C-alpha positions, 0 to 999 in steps of 0.5 A: 534099527527098532524105531523107539519115538515118533522122531524116529520115522523116516516118513516124519523125518521128511515131512519135517523138511518140506513142512520147512520149505512150504514155511519158508516160500509160503514167508514172501512176497505177495505169499505170506499178503495171502492169509488164505492159502498162506495159513491153508498149505502151512497148516496141511504141510503141518499136518503130513508131519503132525499125523505121522506122530500122533499115530505112532503114538496111537499105540495100534497099527491099525490105527498107525495106518490111518493116521498115516493115511491121512498124513499121505493126504495132506502131502497130494493137499501141500501138493494141489495148493502148491500147484495154485500157489504157481498158477498165482505166482507166488514162487517159482517154478523151481520153489514149486518143484521142489516142494512137490518133489518132496511131497512125490518123496514122502508120500512114497515113503508113508505109503511104504512104511502104511504097507508094512503095518498093515500088511503086518497087523494084518498077518497078525490080527486077523480081521474079525470077518462080521466086525471088520477089525482085528480078531482082538481089536483094542489090546494091540499094541504097535510091535512091528519096528521097522528102518526103512533106510 
């Protein structure tokens, strides 16, 4: 299956599920009143999704990989903030485990995607030893479309 829109990316689809889980948890009880933590975890969850989309539309494999790595870091941030929410008793162990596990699953898909695009980019575009950029930078376009299903 050819990926034509950022919505087709499996990493972004999983990130959307994660973001909805986080938003649902953050709207409950005392969690909803801790504006700083609530906003931080919701922003991080949204960032996972948004970085996948932004990287896809960058038009360059190497930039896409950078944005996927940002997305992965944001998923780690969600996990860390989830730990804090659990410690503060804003969420129970079940909700925490669901969010944490979905973030882990999302990170694995993002990592696989970034490795595939990074490898494909290096095969097609060897790096200039001086600049560490692909030799035909910035003319290359996304050309390695895969389905992770």
